[in-house]
C-alpha positions as CSV (number, residue, x, y, z in Angstrom):
1,M,14.1,10.1,13.7
2,K,15.9,7.8,11.3
3,K,13.7,6.3,8.5
4,A,13.1,2.7,7.5
5,I,11.1,0.7,5.0
6,A,9.5,-2.5,6.1
7,V,8.3,-5.2,3.7
8,L,5.1,-6.3,5.6
9,S,2.9,-9.1,4.4
10,G,1.2,-9.1,7.8
11,G,2.8,-12.4,8.6
12,L,4.5,-13.5,11.8
13,D,8.1,-13.1,10.7
14,C,7.9,-9.7,9.1
15,T,5.8,-8.4,12.0
16,V,8.4,-9.4,14.5
17,A,11.2,-8.0,12.3
18,A,9.6,-4.6,12.0
19,S,8.8,-4.5,15.7
20,V,12.5,-5.0,16.5
21,Y,13.2,-1.6,14.9
22,A,10.0,0.2,15.9
23,K,11.4,2.3,18.7
24,D,14.4,3.6,16.8
25,Y,13.0,4.2,13.3
26,D,10.1,6.0,11.6
27,I,8.8,3.0,9.6
28,H,7.0,3.1,6.3
29,A,5.5,-0.4,5.7
30,I,4.8,-1.8,2.3
31,T,2.3,-4.6,1.5
32,F,2.2,-6.2,-1.9
33,N,-0.8,-7.5,-3.8
34,Y,0.4,-10.1,-6.3
35,G,-3.0,-11.9,-6.7
36,Q,-2.4,-14.2,-3.7
37,K,-5.3,-16.0,-2.2
38,A,-4.5,-14.5,1.2
39,F,-4.2,-10.9,0.1
40,K,-7.5,-9.8,1.8
41,Q,-6.5,-11.2,5.1
42,E,-2.9,-10.1,4.8
43,L,-4.0,-6.6,4.1
44,K,-6.4,-6.6,7.0
45,A,-3.6,-7.8,9.3
46,S,-1.1,-5.3,7.9
47,K,-3.4,-2.4,8.5
48,K,-4.1,-3.5,12.1
49,I,-0.3,-3.9,12.7
50,C,0.5,-0.5,11.2
51,E,-2.3,1.2,13.2
52,K,-1.0,-0.3,16.4
53,M,2.6,0.4,15.8
54,G,2.2,3.8,14.2
55,F,3.7,2.8,10.9
56,T,2.9,4.6,7.6
57,H,1.4,2.1,5.2
58,S,1.3,1.7,1.4
59,V,-0.1,-1.1,-0.8
60,I,1.6,-1.9,-4.1
61,D,-0.4,-3.8,-6.8
62,L,1.7,-6.2,-8.9
63,D,-0.8,-7.4,-11.5
64,W,1.9,-8.6,-13.8
65,L,3.4,-10.9,-11.2
66,A,0.0,-12.5,-10.7
67,E,-0.3,-13.0,-14.4
68,I,3.1,-14.8,-14.9
69,S,3.0,-16.8,-11.7
70,T,2.1,-20.5,-11.6
71,S,2.3,-20.7,-7.8
72,S,-0.5,-22.3,-5.9
73,L,-0.6,-19.1,-3.9
74,N,-2.2,-17.1,-6.7
75,T,-3.6,-19.7,-9.1
76,K,-6.5,-22.2,-8.9
77,E,-4.0,-24.9,-7.9
78,D,-4.6,-26.4,-4.4
79,I,-2.2,-25.3,-1.7
80,P,-0.4,-28.3,-0.2
81,E,-1.5,-29.5,3.3
82,V,1.2,-31.0,5.5
83,E,1.7,-32.8,8.8
84,F,4.1,-31.8,11.6
85,D,6.4,-34.6,10.6
86,D,6.6,-33.2,7.1
87,L,8.2,-30.0,8.3
88,D,11.6,-31.6,8.9
89,D,11.4,-33.9,5.9
90,M,13.5,-32.1,3.2
91,G,11.8,-33.9,0.4
92,K,8.3,-33.1,1.4
93,S,9.2,-29.5,2.5
94,T,10.9,-28.9,-0.9
95,E,7.9,-30.2,-2.7
96,S,5.6,-27.9,-0.7
97,A,7.9,-24.9,-1.2
98,S,8.0,-25.5,-5.0
99,S,4.2,-25.4,-5.1
100,V,4.1,-22.0,-3.4
101,W,7.1,-20.4,-5.1
102,V,6.3,-17.1,-6.8
103,P,8.9,-16.1,-9.4
104,A,11.6,-13.8,-7.9
105,R,9.1,-12.5,-5.3
106,N,11.6,-11.3,-2.7
107,T,13.9,-9.9,-5.3
108,V,11.0,-7.9,-6.7
109,F,9.7,-6.8,-3.3
110,T,13.1,-5.8,-2.0
111,S,13.9,-3.8,-5.2
112,I,10.7,-1.9,-4.9
113,A,11.4,-1.3,-1.2
114,A,14.8,0.1,-2.3
115,S,13.0,2.7,-4.5
116,F,10.9,3.8,-1.5
117,A,14.1,3.9,0.6
118,E,15.9,6.1,-1.8
119,S,12.9,8.4,-2.3
120,I,12.6,9.2,1.5
121,G,16.2,8.7,2.5
122,A,15.6,5.6,4.6
123,E,18.7,3.9,6.0
124,I,17.3,0.4,6.3
125,I,14.9,-2.0,4.7
126,I,13.4,-4.5,7.2
127,V,12.5,-8.0,6.0
128,G,11.3,-11.2,7.8
129,W,13.7,-13.6,6.1
130,D,14.6,-16.4,8.5
131,K,16.8,-19.5,8.9
132,E,14.0,-22.1,9.0
133,E,12.4,-21.1,5.7
134,A,15.8,-20.6,4.1
135,N,16.1,-24.4,4.0
136,T,13.7,-24.5,1.1
137,F,13.4,-20.9,0.0
138,P,16.8,-19.6,-1.2
139,D,15.5,-16.0,-1.1
140,N,15.4,-16.2,2.7
141,S,19.0,-17.2,3.1
142,K,21.9,-15.4,4.7
143,E,23.8,-15.7,1.4
144,Y,20.9,-14.0,-0.4
145,L,20.9,-11.2,2.3
146,K,24.6,-10.6,2.0
147,S,24.4,-10.6,-1.8
148,F,21.6,-8.0,-1.9
149,N,23.4,-5.7,0.5
150,E,26.5,-5.9,-1.7
151,L,24.3,-4.9,-4.6
152,F,23.1,-1.9,-2.8
153,K,26.7,-0.8,-2.1
154,V,27.3,-0.8,-5.8
155,G,24.0,0.3,-7.2
156,S,22.5,2.9,-4.8
157,P,23.6,6.5,-4.4
158,I,22.7,6.4,-0.7
159,N,23.7,4.0,2.1
160,I,20.9,1.4,2.4
161,E,21.1,-1.8,4.3
162,I,18.7,-4.7,4.5
163,K,18.0,-5.7,8.1
164,A,16.8,-9.3,8.7
165,P,16.8,-9.8,12.5
166,A,15.4,-13.4,12.1
167,I,18.0,-14.5,9.5
168,D,19.6,-16.9,12.1
169,L,16.4,-17.9,13.8
170,N,14.0,-20.8,13.6
171,K,10.3,-20.1,14.0
172,D,10.2,-20.8,17.8
173,E,13.1,-18.3,18.2
174,I,11.2,-15.8,16.2
175,V,8.2,-16.2,18.5
176,K,10.5,-15.7,21.5
177,L,12.0,-12.6,19.9
178,G,8.5,-11.2,19.2
179,F,7.6,-11.7,22.8
180,E,10.7,-9.9,23.9
181,V,10.1,-6.8,21.7
182,N,6.3,-6.8,22.3
183,A,5.5,-7.5,18.7
184,P,1.7,-7.6,18.0
185,M,2.0,-11.3,16.9
186,E,-1.7,-11.8,17.7
187,L,-2.6,-9.5,14.8
188,S,-0.4,-11.3,12.3
189,Y,-1.7,-13.6,9.6
190,S,0.4,-16.5,8.1
191,C,-2.1,-18.7,6.3
192,Y,-1.5,-19.4,2.6
193,K,-5.1,-20.2,1.9
194,G,-6.6,-16.9,2.9
195,T,-9.4,-18.2,5.0
196,E,-10.7,-15.9,7.8
197,R,-9.3,-18.2,10.4
198,H,-5.9,-19.8,9.8
199,C,-6.5,-23.1,8.0
200,G,-4.1,-24.8,10.3
201,V,-2.9,-27.3,7.7
202,C,-0.9,-25.5,5.1
203,E,2.9,-25.4,5.7
204,S,2.9,-21.8,6.9
205,C,0.2,-22.5,9.5
206,M,1.9,-25.6,10.7
207,R,5.3,-23.8,11.1
208,R,3.4,-21.1,13.0
209,K,1.7,-23.6,15.3
210,R,4.9,-25.4,16.0
211,G,6.8,-22.2,16.6
212,F,4.5,-21.1,19.4
213,K,4.4,-24.6,20.9
214,K,8.2,-25.0,21.0
215,A,8.6,-21.5,22.3
216,G,6.2,-22.2,25.2
217,I,4.3,-19.0,24.4
218,K,0.5,-19.0,24.2
219,D,-0.7,-18.9,20.6
220,L,-3.7,-16.6,20.3
221,T,-4.2,-17.6,16.6
222,K,-7.6,-19.0,15.6
223,Y,-7.3,-22.1,13.4
224,E,-9.9,-24.0,11.5
225,K,-8.1,-27.3,12.2
């Protein structure tokens, strides 16, 4: 079977993305520890997802990224809480995104995934980048995806392509896609705060909530609020 690397945080988007290719590829999933508050829960979710889907799983520690980051994800700074109305307010969404931005995170993750891909001869790297989050996170954008794939054409001795099946999708469309491919969305974990139950008020939780609601698909996630 063809081989693939999946960047898997345990979140909704990457869980659905990996599930899209689960039948056609032997997937090796990678979870990163960069000192994020949610790492314990992300790791728990990633392990459960990999066990259910039959993925090989590796954990990569990035202590140096934790040390240089000033993001609220991995410092003592409070993670912003938002309302549903804030999700479509570019000013408030940009402010929230700025607070949780980790320096070059997706660039680092994808580069490391490329090392894994070259080492095992994987044809694709699967990521959960999506249209909705690209509005405030440039490393989720279609332009970023295209640029990274162009880089691989120049810089890798083997043919590797990044696959982002959610690149043109909003969160509700991702939920619908996950339902269609039987992704274990109920095992995924999206909360920035790292509480055992999803906090229900950080931007990631709110987008998750809204996605399931708009998709008309039952949300089995347990929220604190």
